TORMARLO-136639 format. One line per 5 residues: number of its first residue (from 1); for each residue x, y, z of C-alpha. Coordinates in Angstrom, 3 decimals, padded with zeros to 6 digits, m for minus. Example, Ala and Ser with C-alpha at 12.3 -4.5 7.8 and 13.67 -1.06 7.14 Angstrom:
1> 012.300 m004.500 007.800; 013.670 m001.060 007.140
END
This chain:
1> 084.604 124.175 149.776; 083.413 120.866 151.558; 085.181 118.764 148.855; 088.444 120.574 149.622; 089.656 117.815 152.262
6> 087.816 115.233 150.441; 088.785 112.328 147.910; 091.275 114.625 145.894; 093.592 115.276 148.927; 095.224 111.921 149.207
11> 096.407 111.785 145.852; 097.805 115.286 146.012; 099.489 114.259 149.229; 100.830 111.110 147.599; 102.199 113.186 144.378
16> 103.892 115.749 146.909; 105.472 113.132 148.721; 106.550 111.364 145.553; 108.186 114.557 144.259; 110.006 115.287 147.360
21> 111.399 111.936 147.670; 112.384 112.104 143.899; 114.284 115.309 144.706; 116.115 113.889 147.462; 117.400 111.044 145.553
26> 118.238 113.444 142.562; 120.549 115.689 145.210; 122.159 112.309 146.289; 122.738 111.251 142.851; 124.135 114.582 141.909
31> 126.581 114.363 145.068; 127.906 111.045 143.589; 128.278 112.429 140.005; 130.225 115.405 141.274; 132.571 112.901 143.155
36> 132.877 110.807 139.960; 133.801 113.833 138.028; 136.167 114.869 140.574; 138.003 111.498 140.361; 138.052 111.594 136.687
41> 139.612 114.978 136.407; 142.078 113.724 139.066; 142.892 110.583 136.676; 143.244 112.735 133.741; 145.895 115.007 135.458
46> 147.762 111.724 136.196; 147.259 110.874 132.384; 146.064 107.373 133.487; 145.937 105.067 130.561; 142.325 104.156 129.192
51> 142.783 100.347 130.318; 142.747 101.585 133.664; 139.090 101.497 133.613; 139.120 097.842 133.711; 140.829 098.055 137.074
56> 137.642 100.130 138.158; 135.186 097.669 137.733; 133.765 098.905 134.289; 132.360 096.488 131.720; 134.837 095.273 129.165
61> 133.579 094.057 125.856; 133.160 090.374 125.445; 132.600 088.443 122.385; 128.992 088.998 122.236; 129.607 092.557 122.137
66> 129.067 094.572 118.791; 131.708 095.158 117.041; 133.292 098.847 116.919; 131.773 101.172 114.569; 133.766 102.058 111.703
71> 136.325 104.932 112.092; 137.184 104.281 115.449; 140.619 103.078 116.387; 141.297 099.529 117.377; 141.789 100.475 121.245
76> 138.643 102.370 121.265; 135.469 099.821 121.777; 131.948 100.563 121.413; 131.506 100.564 125.252; 133.883 103.347 125.474
81> 131.668 105.846 123.142; 129.186 107.660 124.872; 127.426 109.818 122.277; 125.460 108.726 119.272; 126.471 104.950 119.489
86> 124.967 101.716 120.486; 127.175 100.917 123.209; 127.820 098.286 125.798; 127.203 100.734 128.581; 125.589 104.035 127.510
91> 124.513 107.196 129.399; 121.126 107.962 128.856; 118.959 110.769 130.467; 115.843 109.876 132.905; 112.860 110.861 130.809
96> 110.979 113.779 131.904; 107.329 114.324 130.525; 107.064 115.163 127.034; 105.866 114.090 123.718; 106.189 110.463 123.027
101> 108.734 109.931 120.401; 111.261 112.593 121.238; 115.021 111.182 122.532; 113.841 112.187 125.924; 110.400 110.639 125.920
106> 109.149 107.683 127.587; 110.939 104.520 127.794; 111.097 102.114 125.069; 108.795 099.066 125.012; 110.013 095.755 126.444
111> 112.991 094.581 124.345; 113.627 097.721 122.974; 116.619 100.030 122.941; 116.944 103.727 123.844; 118.602 106.775 122.316
116> 122.128 107.542 123.867; 121.911 110.741 126.104; 124.128 113.585 125.541; 123.608 113.424 121.669; 121.399 115.466 119.569
121> 118.618 113.537 118.054; 118.690 113.099 114.406; 116.329 115.927 114.077; 115.361 118.552 116.259; 115.960 118.393 119.947
126> 118.571 117.340 122.138; 118.260 114.008 123.859; 119.373 115.915 127.106; 116.553 118.554 126.970; 114.274 118.445 129.676
131> 111.035 119.280 127.482; 109.405 117.500 124.702; 110.048 120.460 122.132; 113.015 120.065 119.795; 115.765 122.126 120.699
136> 114.130 123.040 123.953; 115.899 123.571 127.366; 115.019 122.259 130.548; 116.460 120.887 133.882; 118.662 117.865 133.417
141> 117.458 114.450 133.772; 118.832 111.709 135.891; 122.020 109.856 134.515; 121.411 105.950 134.081; 122.791 102.844 132.691
146> 121.240 101.275 129.411; 122.376 097.675 128.482; 122.507 096.446 124.823; 119.256 094.894 123.230; 120.110 091.323 123.640
151> 120.622 091.991 127.535; 117.853 094.291 128.044; 115.369 091.602 128.980; 117.836 090.173 131.335; 118.812 093.493 132.931
156> 115.156 094.452 133.717; 114.261 090.832 135.085; 117.121 091.098 137.602; 116.396 094.482 138.480; 113.071 093.722 139.423
161> 114.122 090.860 141.648; 115.999 093.600 143.446; 114.457 095.127 146.575; 112.989 098.654 146.258; 115.710 099.923 148.677
166> 118.728 098.586 146.638; 117.893 100.009 143.371; 118.790 103.537 144.086; 122.284 102.427 145.187; 122.502 099.929 142.040
171> 121.854 102.670 139.734; 123.859 105.447 141.468; 126.893 103.252 141.405; 126.412 102.323 137.591; 126.061 106.156 136.921
176> 129.320 107.322 138.751; 131.385 104.787 136.958; 129.699 105.663 133.670; 130.248 109.388 134.202; 134.046 108.564 134.900
181> 133.984 106.441 131.791; 132.793 109.578 129.645; 135.411 111.768 130.845; 138.342 109.433 130.535; 137.450 108.433 126.958
186> 137.059 111.918 125.693; 140.846 112.387 125.746; 142.254 116.184 126.828; 139.897 118.988 127.366; 141.931 120.762 124.715
191> 141.211 118.055 122.183; 137.589 117.522 123.014; 136.557 121.035 123.040; 138.682 122.323 120.165; 136.224 121.287 117.691
196> 134.152 124.028 117.645; 131.873 123.433 114.587; 130.836 120.423 116.245; 129.608 122.152 119.523; 128.539 125.481 118.077
201> 125.257 125.197 116.049; 125.748 128.281 113.808; 123.533 131.114 113.342; 119.808 131.104 112.149; 119.260 130.268 108.445
206> 122.611 128.500 108.483; 123.578 124.818 107.112; 126.735 123.249 108.474; 127.811 119.544 108.683; 130.806 118.248 110.335
211> 132.492 114.887 111.596; 131.420 113.914 114.947; 132.142 111.134 117.436; 135.513 109.863 115.738; 133.608 109.342 112.461
216> 130.537 107.234 113.726; 127.997 110.069 112.942; 127.877 113.261 110.896; 126.014 116.546 112.302; 124.621 119.365 110.027
221> 122.613 122.283 111.155; 119.392 123.935 109.742; 118.329 127.344 111.333; 120.689 126.541 114.217; 119.146 123.100 114.780
226> 121.480 120.128 115.135; 120.664 117.138 112.932; 122.848 113.990 113.776; 122.921 111.337 111.070; 124.686 108.004 111.784
231> 127.155 106.754 109.470; 126.660 103.419 107.732; 129.109 100.544 108.967; 130.334 099.752 105.464; 131.588 103.288 105.097
236> 135.084 103.671 107.032; 135.730 107.172 105.572; 133.660 109.653 103.620; 136.302 110.158 101.288; 135.367 106.793 100.059
241> 132.125 108.254 098.620; 132.156 109.565 095.258; 132.518 113.174 094.677; 131.710 115.540 091.695; 128.633 115.955 089.724
246> 127.089 112.638 088.346; 127.889 111.337 084.824; 124.261 111.137 084.078; 122.844 114.477 082.652; 119.277 115.501 081.733
251> 117.634 116.559 078.842; 114.199 118.469 078.358; 112.079 115.947 076.559; 108.404 117.151 076.909; 106.698 120.103 078.661
256> 103.200 119.511 079.463; 100.781 122.533 079.689; 100.171 125.759 077.879; 099.783 129.314 079.921; 096.308 130.145 078.612
261> 094.444 130.790 082.086; 096.059 134.660 082.471; 097.684 135.453 079.295; 096.647 136.598 075.707; 098.181 136.627 072.090
266> 100.461 133.341 073.365; 099.942 131.088 070.199; 101.460 131.637 066.958; 102.525 129.488 063.620; 106.165 129.844 062.566
271> 107.158 129.414 058.881; 108.385 126.043 059.469; 105.020 124.987 060.520; 105.974 124.459 064.255; 103.548 126.338 066.672
276> 105.026 128.398 069.223; 103.579 129.167 072.887; 105.007 129.331 076.461; 104.703 128.166 079.898; 106.820 128.732 082.796
281> 110.409 130.021 081.772; 110.202 127.943 078.473; 108.901 128.840 075.110; 107.779 125.563 073.491; 107.992 124.982 069.693
286> 105.492 122.091 068.977; 105.576 119.995 065.612; 102.047 118.960 065.096; 103.350 116.160 062.906; 106.272 114.407 061.648
291> 108.144 113.896 064.515; 108.430 111.072 067.258; 106.157 110.427 069.799; 103.171 112.688 070.744; 099.532 112.780 069.459
296> 099.640 112.847 065.811; 103.225 112.173 065.612; 104.523 115.528 067.431; 107.388 116.604 068.741; 108.479 119.673 070.756
301> 111.720 121.904 070.987; 112.397 124.298 073.631; 113.842 127.696 073.986; 115.176 128.091 077.623; 117.119 131.365 077.750
306> 114.715 133.176 080.201; 115.370 133.254 083.808; 111.558 133.841 084.806; 108.259 133.610 083.448; 107.646 134.318 080.125
311> 104.463 136.534 079.531; 104.043 137.459 076.100; 105.233 136.531 072.327; 105.923 138.039 068.806; 106.832 136.659 065.833
316> 108.768 138.647 063.105; 107.447 139.065 059.748; 109.823 136.493 058.414; 108.386 133.823 060.219; 111.542 132.835 061.953
321> 112.872 135.225 064.662; 110.714 135.430 067.821; 110.342 137.757 070.749; 109.751 136.782 074.007; 109.248 138.840 077.231
326> 109.783 137.919 080.788; 108.601 139.244 084.084; 110.534 140.665 086.830; 111.719 138.277 089.607; 114.119 137.756 092.281
331> 116.981 135.313 092.723; 117.718 133.201 095.496; 119.312 136.000 097.668; 116.203 138.174 097.165; 117.941 140.607 094.567
336> 115.591 141.706 091.970; 115.926 140.150 088.245; 114.917 142.568 085.738; 112.530 142.105 082.951; 113.774 141.965 079.350
341> 112.964 141.098 076.010; 114.883 138.076 074.144; 114.959 137.945 070.391; 116.048 134.598 069.172; 116.420 132.317 066.241
346> 113.464 129.753 066.131; 115.638 127.433 063.794; 118.927 127.397 065.748; 117.131 128.227 069.357; 120.231 130.983 069.683
351> 119.577 134.059 071.380; 120.355 137.128 068.855; 120.090 139.967 071.363; 118.629 141.242 074.439; 116.320 144.577 074.331
356> 115.393 146.628 077.194; 117.361 145.302 079.956; 116.732 147.830 083.025; 114.394 149.767 080.855; 111.034 148.189 081.973
361> 109.127 147.709 085.211; 107.399 144.754 086.629; 107.564 142.877 083.533; 106.933 142.922 079.603; 103.174 142.366 078.983
366> 102.786 142.757 075.184; 105.000 142.624 072.241; 104.652 143.521 068.353; 107.186 143.786 065.262; 106.250 146.396 062.722
371> 105.037 144.826 059.449; 105.301 147.793 056.911; 109.118 147.793 056.977; 109.719 144.267 057.197; 109.750 144.035 061.312
376> 112.841 146.889 061.703; 110.992 147.785 064.897; 109.650 146.157 068.028; 106.954 147.807 070.323; 107.095 146.944 073.767
381> 104.017 147.758 076.591; 105.644 147.085 080.047; 103.549 146.207 083.259; 104.570 149.439 085.274; 101.533 151.720 086.380
386> 101.840 153.931 083.483; 102.035 151.063 080.934; 104.785 152.519 079.353; 104.565 152.038 075.367; 108.334 152.124 073.905
391> 109.533 151.483 070.266; 112.643 149.618 069.577; 115.217 149.496 066.816; 115.733 145.883 066.315; 119.049 145.964 064.371
396> 120.628 148.270 067.201; 118.804 147.314 070.290; 118.162 150.844 070.956; 115.177 152.756 072.369; 113.636 155.189 069.806
401> 110.620 156.833 071.471; 108.355 155.951 074.418; 104.961 157.297 075.765; 102.901 156.654 078.551; 099.636 154.553 078.424
406> 097.615 156.435 080.936; 094.926 154.135 081.197; 095.071 150.395 080.628; 092.732 149.103 078.024; 089.727 147.285 079.799
411> 086.935 146.922 077.453; 088.784 146.081 074.273; 090.801 142.543 074.830; 091.586 141.994 071.070; 091.847 143.661 067.784
416> 093.066 142.788 064.272; 093.855 144.907 061.239; 091.753 144.111 058.064; 093.829 143.898 054.570; 091.864 147.324 053.596
421> 092.983 149.246 056.402; 089.722 148.690 058.651; 090.148 147.570 061.903; 087.894 145.055 064.243; 087.742 145.251 067.738
426> 086.061 142.556 070.230; 085.003 144.165 073.408; 084.064 142.644 076.728; 080.301 142.751 075.877; 080.506 140.009 073.166
431> 080.331 142.835 070.404; 082.735 142.928 067.191; 082.896 146.538 065.664; 084.515 147.545 062.757; 086.287 150.883 062.442
436> 086.549 152.356 058.891; 088.715 155.404 057.941; 087.170 158.519 056.709; 088.481 162.280 056.622; 087.214 164.532 059.371
441> 085.374 167.933 058.559; 086.740 171.175 058.649; 085.099 172.075 062.049; 087.515 169.464 063.774; 089.843 171.437 066.237
446> 093.223 171.034 065.669; 096.069 172.254 063.444; 096.917 170.962 060.254; 093.725 171.047 058.587; 091.671 167.839 057.740
451> 092.878 164.563 059.251; 092.145 160.936 058.935; 089.991 159.380 061.572; 088.260 156.012 062.360; 084.725 155.670 063.319
456> 082.299 152.732 063.789; 080.827 151.812 060.394; 079.362 148.294 061.479; 078.825 146.038 064.475; 077.658 142.657 065.458
461> 076.747 140.907 068.574; 078.901 138.153 068.297; 079.294 136.097 071.630; 077.902 136.094 075.220; 080.506 137.782 077.340
466> 083.897 138.905 076.524; 085.579 138.321 073.117; 089.344 136.740 073.822; 090.632 136.545 070.513; 090.304 137.499 066.752
471> 092.225 135.963 063.781; 092.500 137.091 060.456; 092.583 133.948 058.293; 094.457 133.648 054.913; 091.161 133.892 053.015
476> 090.257 137.310 054.115; 087.588 135.640 056.908; 087.975 136.379 060.311; 087.657 134.183 063.297; 086.434 135.000 066.732
481> 086.688 133.198 070.096; 084.184 133.892 072.954; 084.802 133.773 076.476; 081.678 132.642 078.298; 079.886 130.949 075.399
486> 083.229 128.949 074.384; 082.214 129.704 070.706; 084.405 129.915 067.685; 082.885 131.799 064.930; 083.954 132.549 061.123
491> 082.941 135.978 059.958; 082.801 137.085 056.382; 082.587 140.491 054.793; 080.018 142.643 056.615; 080.181 140.578 059.565
496> 078.186 137.818 058.189; 078.372 134.688 060.430; 079.636 131.793 057.881; 080.058 129.046 060.510; 081.016 128.130 063.748
501> 081.864 125.436 066.345; 081.809 125.187 070.386; 084.715 124.338 072.357; 083.856 121.493 075.011; 083.214 123.055 078.402
506> 086.054 120.951 080.439; 088.777 122.694 077.903; 087.739 126.105 079.077; 087.174 129.340 076.887; 088.574 130.361 073.977
511> 091.914 132.239 074.917; 094.004 132.470 071.660; 093.703 131.527 067.812; 095.947 130.443 065.114; 096.091 129.287 061.964
516> 097.661 126.259 060.819; 098.341 124.440 057.508; 095.381 124.236 055.226; 092.187 124.647 057.170; 093.673 123.408 060.080
521> 093.157 125.677 063.151; 095.116 125.737 066.660; 093.040 127.057 069.823; 094.473 127.857 073.023; 092.165 127.624 076.132
526> 091.478 129.231 079.507; 092.194 125.776 081.283; 095.661 125.536 079.720; 094.804 123.515 076.806; 096.161 123.409 073.158
531> 093.343 122.036 070.654; 093.835 121.190 066.963; 091.184 120.625 064.427; 088.651 122.789 062.320; 085.272 124.239 062.448
536> 083.746 121.178 060.371; 085.245 118.208 062.513; 085.696 119.644 065.663; 088.921 119.861 067.993; 091.029 117.592 069.941
541> 093.627 118.289 072.614; 097.358 117.868 071.569; 098.694 119.659 074.892; 096.884 119.745 078.259; 097.910 120.726 081.875
546> 096.826 121.760 085.248; 095.483 125.298 085.931; 096.666 125.805 089.591; 099.677 125.080 091.703; 100.900 121.347 091.658
551> 102.174 119.372 094.399; 101.123 115.520 094.110; 103.448 113.253 091.846; 103.817 109.601 091.457; 105.350 107.219 088.618
556> 103.818 103.893 087.665; 105.482 100.836 089.244; 106.299 099.173 085.684; 104.910 101.449 082.909; 105.992 104.971 081.694
561> 103.138 106.886 083.222; 102.684 109.022 086.065; 099.940 110.719 087.828; 099.518 114.237 089.009; 097.328 116.364 091.344
566> 097.002 119.762 092.747; 095.093 122.842 093.751; 092.868 122.668 090.592; 091.335 119.533 092.128; 092.003 117.629 089.030
571> 093.932 114.181 089.253; 095.303 113.436 085.876; 097.045 110.204 084.803; 099.574 110.970 081.895; 101.462 108.632 079.246
576> 104.893 109.475 079.257; 105.442 107.546 075.960; 102.652 109.287 074.216; 103.157 112.452 076.029; 099.233 112.827 076.407
581> 096.878 112.865 078.835; 095.543 109.553 079.644; 092.612 110.572 082.021; 091.311 112.777 084.504; 088.707 113.328 087.216
586> 087.344 115.755 089.378; 088.527 115.041 092.935; 086.151 117.896 094.308; 089.107 118.499 096.666; 092.716 119.616 096.660
591> 095.084 116.689 096.071; 098.368 117.104 097.773; 100.185 113.443 097.546; 099.700 109.949 095.692; 101.294 106.897 095.102
596> 100.618 103.698 093.098; 100.108 100.251 094.818; 102.935 097.969 093.569; 100.482 096.182 091.401; 099.689 099.427 089.191
601> 096.126 098.399 089.483; 094.925 101.129 092.059; 096.470 104.374 093.321; 096.298 106.333 096.734; 095.558 110.393 096.898
606> 095.986 112.141 099.855; 093.766 115.553 100.315; 093.838 118.662 102.057; 091.051 117.575 104.142; 092.617 114.324 105.966
611> 090.652 112.402 103.597; 092.157 109.883 101.251; 091.071 107.930 098.457; 091.975 104.756 096.551; 091.097 104.684 092.755
616> 090.971 101.955 090.228; 093.199 102.996 087.547; 091.302 101.263 084.693; 087.750 102.146 085.822; 088.828 105.454 087.820
621> 086.246 104.253 090.434; 086.608 105.063 094.263; 087.420 101.745 095.975; 088.114 103.282 099.324; 087.531 106.236 100.961
626> 088.977 106.943 104.430; 089.445 110.316 106.923; 092.362 110.308 109.274; 092.130 113.545 111.252; 091.127 117.119 109.856
631> 094.334 118.292 108.659; 096.267 117.889 105.219; 097.896 114.963 104.229; 101.291 115.223 103.096; 102.644 111.937 101.924
636> 101.007 108.415 101.015; 103.416 105.599 100.591; 102.569 101.901 100.017; 105.552 099.304 101.190; 107.418 097.730 098.489
641> 105.131 094.375 098.971; 102.034 096.292 099.119; 100.872 095.034 102.207; 100.912 098.402 104.052; 099.936 101.905 103.376
646> 101.447 104.595 105.384; 099.839 107.954 105.432; 101.637 111.341 106.726; 099.362 114.103 108.255; 099.971 117.632 109.415
651> 098.712 116.192 112.530; 101.971 114.854 113.525; 101.011 111.380 112.998; 101.451 108.592 110.547; 098.681 106.267 109.942
656> 099.398 102.688 109.116; 096.752 100.520 107.040; 096.810 096.862 106.092; 096.265 096.310 102.408; 094.789 093.405 100.331
661> 096.472 091.829 097.598; 094.869 093.534 095.062; 095.095 097.204 096.980; 091.411 097.665 096.806; 090.230 097.116 100.693
666> 092.290 098.717 103.517; 091.841 098.527 107.330; 093.528 100.472 110.162; 096.916 098.784 111.550; 098.175 101.361 113.943
671> 099.720 104.531 114.193; 103.292 106.003 114.364; 103.050 108.686 117.147; 106.105 110.545 118.433; 106.787 113.652 115.762
676> 106.290 117.010 117.455; 105.653 118.318 114.049; 103.728 117.661 110.841; 105.282 114.812 108.323; 106.783 115.927 105.679
681> 108.393 112.622 104.093; 108.673 108.980 104.392; 110.198 105.925 103.036; 109.783 102.324 103.520; 112.332 099.694 104.121
686> 113.221 097.109 101.504; 111.857 094.221 103.625; 108.563 096.509 104.335; 108.891 096.123 108.243; 110.386 099.804 108.910
691> 109.690 103.602 108.016; 111.952 106.364 108.153; 110.110 109.884 108.483; 110.966 113.559 108.186; 109.085 116.257 109.847
696> 108.690 120.140 109.561; 110.832 120.528 112.446; 113.718 118.493 110.878; 113.316 115.475 112.840; 114.689 111.845 111.489
701> 112.731 109.141 113.199; 112.598 105.543 112.260; 109.606 103.047 113.295; 109.239 099.313 113.491; 105.811 098.833 111.721
706> 105.415 095.158 111.568; 106.318 095.219 115.314; 103.402 097.254 116.420; 104.209 100.761 115.016; 107.071 101.381 117.611
711> 109.421 104.213 117.551; 112.919 102.788 117.668; 114.674 105.249 119.967; 118.261 103.800 119.214; 118.774 105.534 115.680
716> 122.248 104.206 115.402; 120.671 100.704 114.913; 119.230 101.720 111.665; 122.229 102.909 109.990; 122.626 099.915 107.771
721> 119.008 099.366 106.952; 118.391 099.448 103.306; 115.361 101.625 102.091; 113.022 100.850 099.130; 112.557 104.446 098.189
726> 114.552 107.239 099.493; 112.267 110.512 099.131; 113.347 112.050 102.645; 115.311 115.180 102.308; 117.015 114.609 105.760
731> 119.320 111.463 105.948; 122.905 110.293 105.922; 122.864 109.487 102.391; 121.468 112.792 101.040; 122.823 115.471 103.420
736> 125.328 116.854 101.087; 122.318 118.323 098.950; 121.485 120.794 101.363; 123.478 124.289 100.551; 125.095 126.601 102.626
741> 122.768 128.867 104.388; 119.681 127.039 103.724; 116.924 127.844 106.167; 115.481 124.061 105.805; 112.721 125.019 103.769
746> 115.123 125.498 100.227; 114.291 121.772 099.271; 110.922 120.641 098.746; 111.383 117.067 097.238; 113.873 114.690 096.681
751> 114.077 111.299 095.041; 116.844 108.471 094.384; 116.863 106.383 091.178; 115.876 103.185 091.100; 119.619 102.092 090.314
756> 120.876 104.071 093.109; 122.973 105.925 090.938; 121.818 109.562 091.303; 119.319 111.616 093.425; 117.403 114.293 091.986
761> 116.344 117.396 094.165; 113.507 119.942 093.640; 114.535 123.222 095.425; 112.548 126.454 096.279; 114.486 128.600 093.542
766> 112.850 126.936 090.200; 115.803 124.419 089.956; 116.376 120.799 089.337; 119.397 119.339 090.581; 121.089 116.252 089.808
771> 123.688 114.807 092.700; 125.590 111.550 092.806; 124.242 108.999 095.091; 125.233 108.502 097.917; 125.350 112.439 098.413
776> 127.056 112.464 101.940; 129.750 115.014 101.414; 128.909 118.285 102.341; 128.795 121.198 099.475; 128.536 118.307 097.182
781> 128.664 119.415 093.244; 125.383 118.843 091.364; 124.399 119.589 087.734; 121.442 122.625 087.717; 118.502 122.478 085.373
786> 116.422 125.576 084.933; 112.985 126.063 083.159; 110.608 126.150 085.924; 109.140 129.474 086.566; 108.152 128.810 090.390
791> 109.262 126.581 093.276; 109.735 122.937 092.349; 107.551 121.013 094.315; 108.254 117.175 093.491; 110.549 115.267 091.690
796> 110.231 111.456 090.738; 111.967 108.897 088.335; 109.868 106.601 086.332; 110.343 102.680 086.758; 113.390 102.325 084.684
801> 115.106 105.528 085.184; 114.893 106.639 081.517; 113.055 109.913 082.665; 112.655 112.258 085.375; 109.384 114.101 086.179
806> 109.473 117.319 087.680; 106.116 119.652 089.071; 106.422 123.423 089.019; 104.373 125.037 091.588; 102.336 127.946 090.997
811> 103.346 128.017 087.237; 101.437 124.566 086.797; 103.962 123.154 084.584; 105.354 119.525 084.315; 108.606 118.763 082.828
816> 109.552 115.398 081.494; 113.224 115.073 081.416; 115.302 112.255 079.519; 118.156 110.957 081.861; 121.219 110.377 079.605
821> 123.925 107.800 080.640; 127.719 108.710 081.196; 128.231 107.756 077.583; 124.861 108.915 076.210; 124.422 111.177 073.237
826> 123.295 114.625 073.311; 124.145 117.719 075.236; 124.581 118.184 078.758; 122.395 120.787 079.314; 123.298 121.973 082.802
831> 125.503 124.284 084.757; 127.640 122.763 087.623; 126.944 124.132 090.714; 127.585 123.843 094.470; 124.110 125.861 095.299
836> 121.231 126.770 093.564; 121.468 129.014 090.824; 119.154 130.948 089.077; 121.019 131.297 085.778; 119.702 129.486 082.788
841> 120.823 125.947 082.137; 120.912 126.516 078.513; 119.349 128.220 075.476; 119.428 124.902 073.572; 117.394 121.577 074.450
846> 116.756 119.179 071.710
END
């Protein structure tokens, strides 16, 4: 083409010449490096003392030099440490092209400091890598000398005054001396390379942690990726840090939610007047009145003996014993957990027996005690393809008989026996059929002569859509609950409608009905709400919950309130003292994260579309509406002074906004660009000027927000910075929470208490852990608490550390744990453990 030798040729020629010149310079520099290495090895063989470095013209510590990091011997000054340390003279890689923010990225802004080379960055890749991807490999860079921050400006001004021909020689001489320094101070080859755990990252799926650099840093590995964390200057030895589980314990105080969206026959009233139902792995005994807290003076007790989600309930005719069946599951190692039925005492919450361990497939779908013989037998239907129906002797726990139910009933969701022996059934078309007994005629085939059969004697069209529940009342009338029309109807003899009421739409359809004291009724709904009332006065909620997977959680800065959001698109504010829902709104989109402004007047909510909102907590009105990128937001966090809002996105960026004093107005301040994967967690420093962030590829980066959202390349300088919150799952103060064999996804959330004494952890194995803080010792022991039936997605302490809130993922449950001090009363309902355990924490929680 005519343009082949046109304007584009000049720049191309210049680029090729520049590359050629750079290659020649590198070759010369490598020759000098080789010479320096040979000289260093010669000196090592002669066992030259370390002080001989001063004779070779190497820089020596001065009065203005930084103090030696803790753990170094007195004779070893910081200027002689070459890995992971702020030094008087440091070895660094000449940056190769790559994404900004990595340790081998572009140079720091004027006056900044740079990450020492030869170290693994605090998450992800090695600073000696020639590519921008963490852990990647590439051609080695060019070694150069970097001075301390207080000398950086001077050094750069001096270098700029030198002629271009003199600069390469100056750099080469400094690099040669620095290389000799590196090898001389490393001691013998045997002692340096003998620390195999420090140099070998371990296999995939492993988590290892080791001392590094003479006590200056700690290194751990996730999926074979090295993560270096620098030890604060105030810690001279990790042995000084606390060990053992924390003196504080947790006690399950309240469970928000009810599993009504996908289960039936899950609501009963015990002889004590307590209402029994289930959610996640917990069977809840709710006291509608007479107890402290809760709407109407209610309270809760909890049976927590199950290891996986509860799917069905049955109450013994004595009104005390309860049978509950759980689904099959897997433990943290992928081994199957078999479904089983627990029979337990509702007064003592003690498990009396286990029935059918190993006899059921997939799960236990339905339970019923026999009535005519005072509950001597238990009928169980499992979730296998054949839906095996088995009968068990309750006293012995032995199976008496079983039969296959070849077809799962699809069109008769509910039925009830009447006192006269007739049966009422509700079908999917909204009809109630009455089945009466009669003797068959002699023409009926079969042996044994005439037989008693059931036939339809009456019917009524009761509801629009399916009938989900039928309940026989003490006065002989029957209640029916409709799915589509949300109506609750009372029927008299002959299926005559006596009275009805309609459940409000936002509570969903009727799922279960139970008769309480007097004329009181309890109704469970498909939107996981438990209502209390009667047909004449209507119904009000006593228990409410989300209906889909939960992720977003934040606690109020000075009240016992917290806010949640999730995949059901609901944003809910909860009253932790009254154990009730204060308000909820429909976000129209999935909410994934939230945070209160320090004033408590507004709350920021991040959505899955890159959009984020600021709402007034009193009026519930949206006061700000922004969009940053088109990927989901994983974290939003206000600075402690409320002047900034940081928004972490899955587009690898952190967006910073300036915020007005009341939190209602926001304006873009800048962006933190440098992560090579999506943002997972972030925290502000106590002075509100800096941010620590984690990403999906296990990076730990630090940012100077007040200075213009700059990346702090020398992470060692941030080792003593104090953080207003600690929710990052990677960092020196919390690395001990990671179990051996972790693949990097085992911990979903972490939160340090406000008094900085304990750390709560939410893991991927349905457990909540409590560690001492700081947790900076490998394999740190913890107290382990069960109850969730899915991965725990988030944990947060309330403003005064009196309670801990935890969210279940797909089980849509919210647990409120009471934090008991070292001398507090109450049982320590936890299992000390060094790794996540799937064993139940306890079968008793009060």
